[in-house]
C-alpha positions in Angstrom: 29.2 37.6 -28.1 30.7 34.1 -27.7 31.1 33.3 -31.4 32.8 34.8 -34.4 30.9 37.5 -36.2 28.1 36.1 -38.4 29.1 36.2 -42.0 28.7 33.9 -45.0 32.2 32.6 -44.4 31.8 31.9 -40.6 28.3 30.4 -41.3 29.8 28.0 -43.9 32.6 27.0 -41.5 30.0 26.2 -38.8 28.0 24.2 -41.4 31.0 22.3 -42.7 30.4 19.1 -40.6 26.8 18.9 -41.7 27.7 19.6 -45.3 30.4 16.9 -45.1 27.9 14.4 -43.8 25.3 15.3 -46.5 27.9 15.0 -49.3 29.3 11.7 -48.1 26.0 10.0 -47.4 23.9 11.3 -50.3 26.6 12.1 -52.9 28.9 9.1 -52.3 26.4 6.7 -50.6 28.6 6.2 -47.5 27.1 4.6 -44.5 26.2 6.6 -41.4 29.1 5.2 -39.3 31.8 6.0 -41.8 30.4 9.4 -42.9 29.7 10.3 -39.3 33.3 9.5 -38.3 34.6 11.9 -41.0 32.1 14.6 -40.1 33.1 14.2 -36.5 36.8 14.9 -37.4 35.7 17.9 -39.5 33.7 19.2 -36.5 36.8 18.9 -34.3 38.9 20.9 -36.7 36.3 23.6 -37.3 35.6 24.0 -33.6 39.4 24.2 -32.8 40.5 26.4 -35.7 37.4 28.5 -36.4 35.6 28.8 -33.0 38.4 28.8 -30.4 37.5 25.5 -28.7 40.5 24.3 -26.8 41.4 20.7 -25.9 39.7 20.8 -22.5 36.4 21.9 -23.9 36.6 19.3 -26.7 37.5 16.6 -24.2 34.6 17.4 -21.9 32.2 17.7 -24.8 33.1 14.2 -25.9 32.7 12.8 -22.4 29.2 14.2 -22.4 28.6 12.8 -25.8 29.6 9.3 -24.7 27.2 9.5 -21.7 24.3 10.7 -24.0 25.1 8.1 -26.6 25.1 5.3 -24.0 21.7 6.6 -22.6 20.1 6.1 -26.1 22.1 3.0 -27.1 21.1 1.2 -23.9 17.5 1.3 -25.1 18.3 0.4 -28.7 20.4 -2.6 -27.8 17.9 -4.0 -25.3 15.0 -3.3 -27.7 16.6 -5.2 -30.5 17.5 -8.1 -28.1 13.8 -8.4 -27.0 12.6 -8.3 -30.6 14.9 -11.2 -31.6 13.9 -13.1 -28.5 10.3 -13.0 -29.6 11.1 -13.3 -33.3 13.2 -16.5 -32.8 10.2 -18.1 -31.0 8.0 -17.3 -34.0 6.1 -14.7 -32.1 6.1 -11.9 -34.7 5.0 -14.3 -37.5 2.2 -15.7 -35.3 0.9 -12.2 -34.5 1.1 -11.1 -38.1 -0.7 -14.2 -39.3 -3.4 -13.6 -36.7 -4.0 -10.0 -37.9 -4.3 -11.1 -41.5 -7.1 -13.5 -40.4 -9.3 -10.6 -39.1 -10.6 -9.7 -42.6 -10.0 -10.5 -46.3 -10.8 -6.9 -47.2 -7.6 -5.6 -48.7 -8.0 -2.0 -47.6 -8.8 -3.0 -44.1 -5.9 -5.5 -44.0 -3.6 -2.8 -45.1 -4.8 -0.5 -42.4 -4.3 -3.2 -39.7 -0.9 -4.2 -40.9 0.7 -1.0 -42.4 -0.8 1.5 -39.9 -1.5 -0.2 -36.6 0.8 -3.3 -36.6 3.8 -1.2 -37.8 3.1 1.3 -35.0 3.1 -1.5 -32.4 6.4 -2.9 -33.8 8.0 0.6 -33.9 7.0 1.0 -30.3 9.6 -1.5 -29.1 11.9 -2.1 -32.0 12.3 0.6 -34.6 15.3 1.2 -36.9 13.6 -0.3 -40.0 12.2 -3.4 -38.2 8.5 -2.6 -38.8 9.1 -2.2 -42.6 11.3 -5.2 -42.7 8.7 -7.4 -40.9 5.4 -6.1 -42.3 6.3 -5.4 -46.0 7.1 -9.1 -46.8 4.1 -10.2 -44.7 1.8 -8.0 -46.9 3.5 -9.2 -50.1 2.9 -12.8 -49.0 -0.8 -12.2 -48.7 -1.2 -10.6 -52.1 -0.2 -7.0 -52.0 2.1 -5.7 -54.7 5.7 -5.3 -53.4 5.7 -1.6 -54.1 2.4 -1.0 -52.2 3.7 -3.2 -49.3 6.9 -1.1 -48.9 5.4 2.3 -49.5 2.3 1.8 -47.2 4.5 0.5 -44.3 7.0 3.4 -44.8 4.1 5.9 -44.5 2.0 4.0 -41.9 4.6 3.6 -39.2 5.8 7.3 -39.0 3.4 8.3 -36.3 5.1 6.0 -33.8 8.7 6.8 -34.6 9.5 9.5 -32.0 8.1 7.6 -29.0 9.0 4.3 -30.6 12.1 2.1 -29.8 10.9 2.6 -26.2 11.3 6.4 -26.6 14.8 6.5 -28.1 14.1 9.4 -30.4 12.3 11.3 -27.7 15.1 10.8 -25.2 17.6 11.9 -27.9 16.0 15.3 -28.5 15.5 15.7 -24.7 19.2 14.9 -24.1 20.7 17.1 -26.9 18.5 20.1 -26.1 18.6 19.9 -22.4 14.8 20.4 -22.1 12.8 18.8 -19.4 11.0 15.7 -20.8 7.7 16.8 -19.1 7.9 20.1 -21.0 8.2 18.4 -24.4 6.0 15.4 -23.9 2.6 17.1 -24.7 3.5 19.3 -27.7 5.4 16.5 -29.3 2.6 14.0 -28.8 0.0 16.5 -30.1 1.9 17.1 -33.3 2.5 13.4 -33.7 -1.2 12.9 -33.1 -1.9 14.8 -36.2 0.6 12.6 -38.0 -1.5 9.5 -36.9 -4.4 10.6 -39.1 -2.1 11.6 -42.0 -0.2 8.4 -41.9 -3.4 6.3 -42.0 -4.9 8.3 -44.8 -1.6 8.3 -46.8 -1.1 4.6 -46.5 -4.6 3.9 -47.9 -4.2 6.5 -50.6 -0.9 4.9 -51.7 -2.8 1.6 -52.2 -6.2 2.5 -53.8 -6.2 6.3 -54.2 -8.2 9.1 -52.7 -11.7 7.6 -53.0 -10.7 4.5 -51.0 -9.3 6.8 -48.4 -12.6 8.7 -48.3 -14.6 5.5 -47.9 -12.6 4.5 -44.8 -12.3 8.0 -43.4 -14.6 7.3 -40.5 -12.4 4.3 -39.5 -9.3 6.4 -39.9 -10.8 9.1 -37.6 -12.0 6.7 -34.9 -8.9 4.6 -34.7 -6.6 7.6 -35.3 -8.3 9.4 -32.4 -7.7 6.4 -30.1 -4.0 5.9 -31.1 -3.2 9.6 -30.9 -5.1 10.0 -27.6 -3.4 7.0 -26.0 0.1 8.1 -27.1 -0.6 11.7 -25.8 -1.9 10.4 -22.5 1.0 8.0 -21.9 3.5 10.7 -22.7 1.9 13.3 -20.5 1.7 10.8 -17.6 5.4 10.3 -18.0 5.4 6.8 -19.5 7.5 8.0 -22.5 8.8 4.5 -23.2 5.4 3.0 -23.5 3.6 5.8 -25.4 3.9 4.5 -29.0 3.9 0.8 -27.9 0.6 1.0 -26.0 -1.0 3.2 -28.7 -0.2 0.6 -31.3 -1.7 -2.2 -29.2 -4.8 -0.2 -28.5 -5.2 0.8 -32.1 -5.0 -2.8 -33.2 -7.6 -3.9 -30.7 -10.0 -1.1 -31.6 -9.4 -1.6 -35.3 -10.1 -5.3 -35.1 -13.3 -4.8 -33.0 -14.6 -2.2 -35.5 -13.8 -4.4 -38.5 -15.4 -7.5 -37.0 -18.7 -5.6 -36.7 -18.9 -5.9 -40.5 -19.9 -2.2 -40.9 -16.8 -1.3 -42.8 -16.9 -4.3 -45.1 -20.1 -3.1 -46.6 -18.7 0.3 -47.3 -16.0 -1.2 -49.7 -16.2 -2.0 -53.4 -16.7 -5.6 -54.3 -13.1 -6.0 -55.5 -11.8 -4.9 -52.1 -13.6 -7.7 -50.2 -12.8 -11.3 -50.0 -15.0 -14.3 -49.3 -16.6 -13.9 -45.9 -17.1 -17.6 -45.5 -13.4 -18.2 -46.1 -12.6 -15.6 -43.5 -14.8 -17.4 -40.9 -13.1 -20.6 -41.7 -9.7 -19.0 -41.2 -10.8 -17.6 -37.8 -11.8 -21.1 -36.7 -8.3 -22.3 -37.3 -6.8 -19.7 -35.0 -4.5 -21.3 -32.4 -5.3 -19.0 -29.5 -3.0 -20.6 -26.9 0.0 -20.1 -29.3 -1.1 -16.6 -30.1 -1.3 -15.7 -26.4 2.1 -17.2 -25.8 3.5 -15.1 -28.7 2.2 -11.8 -27.2 3.0 -12.5 -23.6 6.4 -10.8 -23.8 4.7 -7.4 -24.6 2.1 -7.8 -21.9 5.0 -8.5 -19.6 6.9 -5.5 -20.8 4.0 -3.2 -19.9 3.7 -4.8 -16.5 7.5 -4.4 -15.8 7.5 -0.7 -16.8 4.3 0.0 -14.7 5.7 -1.8 -11.6 9.1 0.0 -11.7 7.5 3.4 -12.3 4.6 3.1 -9.9 5.8 1.0 -7.0 8.1 3.4 -5.3 10.1 0.8 -3.2 11.0 -1.1 -6.3 11.8 1.9 -8.3 13.9 3.4 -5.5 15.9 0.2 -5.0 16.7 -0.1 -8.7 17.6 3.6 -8.9 20.5 3.2 -6.5 23.0 2.3 -9.2 23.7 5.4 -11.3 26.3 6.9 -13.6 26.1 10.6 -12.9 29.4 12.5 -13.5 29.7 16.3 -12.9 31.3 18.6 -15.4 33.2 21.9 -14.9 32.6 25.2 -16.8 34.3 25.4 -20.2 34.6 28.3 -22.6 36.1 29.1 -26.0 38.5 31.8 -26.9 35.6 33.9 -28.2 33.8 33.7 -24.8 31.2 31.0 -25.5 30.6 29.4 -22.1 29.1 26.1 -21.1 28.0 26.2 -17.5 29.2 23.7 -14.9 26.8 21.0 -14.0 26.5 18.4 -11.2 24.4 16.1 -13.4 24.5 16.2 -17.2 22.6 13.0 -18.1 22.2 10.6 -15.3 22.1 6.9 -16.4 20.3 4.7 -13.9 21.7 1.4 -14.8 19.0 -0.8 -13.2 15.9 1.3 -13.8 16.7 2.7 -17.2 14.2 1.8 -20.0 16.9 -0.4 -21.5 17.2 -2.4 -18.2 13.4 -2.9 -18.2 13.6 -4.3 -21.7 16.4 -6.7 -20.6 14.3 -7.9 -17.7 11.4 -8.6 -20.0 13.7 -10.3 -22.6 15.2 -12.6 -20.0 11.9 -13.7 -18.6 10.6 -14.1 -22.1 13.6 -16.3 -23.0 12.8 -18.6 -20.1 9.1 -18.9 -20.9 9.6 -19.5 -24.7 12.3 -22.1 -23.9 10.0 -23.9 -21.5 7.3 -23.9 -24.1 9.6 -25.6 -26.6 9.7 -22.8 -29.1 13.4 -22.6 -29.4 15.6 -25.0 -31.4 19.3 -25.8 -30.9 21.5 -22.8 -30.9 18.6 -20.4 -30.5 20.4 -18.2 -27.9 23.5 -17.8 -30.1 21.3 -16.9 -33.0 19.3 -14.3 -31.0 22.5 -12.6 -29.7 24.1 -12.7 -33.2 21.1 -11.2 -34.9 20.7 -8.5 -32.2 24.4 -7.6 -32.5 24.3 -7.5 -36.3 21.3 -5.2 -36.3 22.7 -2.8 -33.8 26.4 -2.4 -34.8 25.9 0.0 -37.7 23.2 2.1 -35.9 25.4 2.3 -32.8 28.5 3.5 -34.6 26.4 6.1 -36.4 24.8 7.4 -33.2 28.1 7.6 -31.4 29.8 9.7 -34.1 26.8 11.9 -34.6 26.3 12.6 -30.9 30.0 13.4 -30.7 29.7 15.8 -33.7 26.6 17.4 -32.3 28.1 18.0 -28.8 31.2 19.6 -30.4 29.1 21.9 -32.4 26.8 22.8 -29.5 29.6 23.5 -26.9 31.8 25.5 -29.3 29.0 27.8 -30.4 28.8 26.5 -33.9 25.2 25.5 -33.6 24.2 28.9 -32.3 25.9 30.7 -35.1 24.1 28.4 -37.6 20.8 29.2 -35.9 21.5 32.9 -36.2 22.0 32.7 -39.9 18.9 30.6 -40.4 16.8 33.0 -38.3 18.1 36.0 -40.2 17.1 34.4 -43.6 13.9 32.6 -42.6 12.5 35.0 -40.1 8.8 34.5 -39.4 8.6 31.7 -42.0 10.8 29.5 -40.0 8.0 27.4 -38.4 6.9 26.3 -41.9 10.3 25.0 -42.8 11.2 23.5 -39.4 9.8 20.0 -40.1 11.7 19.9 -43.4 14.9 20.3 -41.4 13.9 17.2 -39.5 13.2 15.4 -42.8 16.6 16.3 -44.1 18.2 14.9 -41.0 16.4 11.5 -41.3 17.1 11.5 -45.1 20.8 11.9 -44.4 21.1 9.5 -41.5 18.2 7.1 -41.9 17.0 7.7 -38.4 14.8 10.2 -36.5 17.0 9.6 -33.5 20.0 10.8 -35.4 18.0 13.6 -37.0 17.1 14.9 -33.5 20.7 14.6 -32.4 21.9 16.4 -35.5 19.4 19.2 -35.6 17.7 19.4 -32.2 20.0 22.0 -30.8 19.8 24.0 -34.0 16.0 24.1 -33.9 16.1 25.1 -30.2 18.6 28.0 -30.7 16.6 29.2 -33.7 13.4 29.1 -31.8 15.0 31.1 -28.9 16.4 33.7 -31.3 13.1 34.2 -33.1 11.2 34.0 -29.7 9.1 31.1 -30.9 7.5 28.4 -28.8 10.3 25.9 -28.1 8.0 22.9 -27.6 6.3 23.6 -30.9 9.5 23.9 -32.9 11.0 20.8 -31.4 7.8 19.0 -32.1 8.1 20.0 -35.7 11.7 18.8 -35.8 11.0 15.3 -34.5 7.8 15.0 -36.5 9.7 15.9 -39.6 12.4 13.4 -38.6 9.7 10.7 -38.3 8.3 11.6 -41.7 11.8 11.5 -43.1 11.6 7.7 -42.6 9.3 7.6 -45.7 12.1 8.9 -48.0 15.2 7.7 -46.1 17.3 5.6 -48.5 18.4 3.3 -45.8 14.8 2.3 -44.9 13.7 2.1 -48.5 16.6 -0.3 -49.3 15.7 -2.4 -46.3 12.1 -2.6 -47.2 12.7 -3.3 -50.9 15.2 -6.1 -50.1 12.6 -8.0 -48.1 10.0 -8.1 -51.0 12.3 -8.9 -53.9 12.8 -5.3 -55.1 16.5 -5.1 -54.4 18.1 -2.9 -57.0 14.7 -1.7 -58.3 13.8 0.9 -55.7 12.8 3.6 -58.2 9.0 3.3 -57.9 9.2 3.2 -54.1 11.4 6.2 -54.0 9.1 8.2 -56.3 6.0 7.3 -54.4 7.7 7.9 -51.0 8.9 11.4 -52.0 5.4 12.3 -53.2 3.6 11.3 -50.0 6.5 12.2 -47.6 6.9 15.8 -48.8 3.1 16.3 -49.0 2.5 15.2 -45.4 5.5 17.3 -44.3 4.1 20.4 -46.0 0.9 19.9 -44.1 2.8 19.6 -40.8 4.8 22.8 -41.8 1.5 24.7 -42.4 0.1 23.5 -39.1 3.3 24.6 -37.3 3.3 28.0 -38.9 -0.4 28.6 -37.9 0.2 27.3 -34.4 3.2 29.6 -34.0 1.0 32.6 -34.7 -1.5 31.4 -32.1 0.7 30.3 -29.2 3.5 32.8 -29.6 6.8 32.3 -27.8 7.8 30.5 -24.7 
C-alpha cells in the first residue's frame, strides 16, 4: 500500500503539520516564517515516526524543496526589486494619478483602480503590494478607508495566480509535478470567471447591487477582455506575462470606454463629478513623465518576448542551469518516490526572475539618467526590496520543506484518501474552500498552492476527477483567500489609517470572499459532472 492503514489516528498524524500551522497562525497569531518552521519540525517527526521515512528520504526531499523554493523565490525577489526601482522613481504614483484623472465618476474610478490597476500591479509585484499601493490612493481621492481596502482586496484576486510573474502558477506546477501546458488553460478559464466576479464584487462593496447592475455592461466587456488576454497568454506559454498583460489591456480598454462618456450617463448624479473639472485635469497631464514612468513595464514585455521567441538568445541564456538528479527513495511502508534526472531545472539566466532583473537594471539606468533618483536611492531600493521579501521568503522555504516531506513520505496521499472517503462526489464543491483555507492561514496563494496542491491532486486522482479542474479550483480559492487573509487585511488597513480597527474590513471581506468562493465551488461541481475525470 505504501502508507499506514487509513484510520482516524493515522489521518490525524498525517494532518498534524497542517493542524500545527493553523493553530499557531490563527490561534496564536504567529507569522508564517515562525509557524512554518515549527510545522516543518512536526512534519519531520511525523514522517519519521509515523510513516517510516528514513534520513535518506528526508534529506533528498529537503534538497528538492530547496530547489523548488529557489525557483519561486527567484521570481519574488526580482519582482519586488523591479517594483521598488519604479516606485522610488515615482512611477507608481504617476501612473495612479493619471488613472484618477480619467473620470470623476466614483464607481468608474473604483473599477479602474481597484479592479484593473490592482490586477496590473499584481501581475509583477503581488504579496500585498496592490492593496498597499491602491487603497491609500483611493482614500486620498475621497473613498472611505473601508471601501478602499475591501474593494482592492476583492478586485485584485483574478490576477493572483498568474501574478508576481507567475509565482503562484509555478508553485502549483512544481509541487504537483504537472506539466505547465496541461494546467495553463483550465486554470486561466476558472480565473476568467473570477475576473467578472471580482469586478462585480468590488462595485457591490462600494455602492450595492444596483450600482453593480448599472455598470454590468462595462464589467462584461472589460472582464471579457482581461479574462481572454490572460487565457491566451497562458495557453501560448507566456505564463509570467498572463496577468500583467491582462491588467494593462483591461486598463486601456476601460479608459477608452469611459472616455466615450456612455457610462457616465448611466450613473446617478451623486456618482459623477464635474465634467469641466475633469477636462481641466486632463489638460494638466504630464505625458512625457507618464510615458517615462511606464517604460519599465513596456520594456519587461519586450524582454520576455525576445527571450521566449528569439531562439538564439533564449538558447544562449539557457546554457547555465541548475538541474540535479535524484535517486529513488522509499519509506518502511513501501511508499516509493521514483528516481529522476531532472526534478525542477533552474535556468539561471533565462528564468523569469532573471528577465525581471534585466528589466530592473535597464530601468535603473534610464530613471537615473532622467534625474528621478535622489541621493541614496539605490540603497533605499535594495533595503525596501529586502525588507519586503524576507518574511515571505522564510515562510515559503519552511512551507515548501514541509510540503515535500508530507508528499514524499505518503502523508499527503493518506490525507487525500480520508478526504475522498468523507467528501466523495461533493469534493469539487469544497475544493476551492481548501485553497481559501491555505491563503487564510499563510496570507499567500503561492503558499496555499504549496501547502495543498499535492493534496488536491491526490484527491482528484483517487476520486477520478479532472486534475486540471480541481487544481484550478485550488488556486482560484487560494486567490480568493486573499480577500480574508489577515496578513493582507492588516497591510491594507495600515496604509489608510485603520490600523487596530480592522473589524469592518474583516466582516465585509468574509461576506464577499465566501460568497464568491461558493459560486466557484458550484461551478467546479457542475463542471466535474460535465468533463468527468482525466
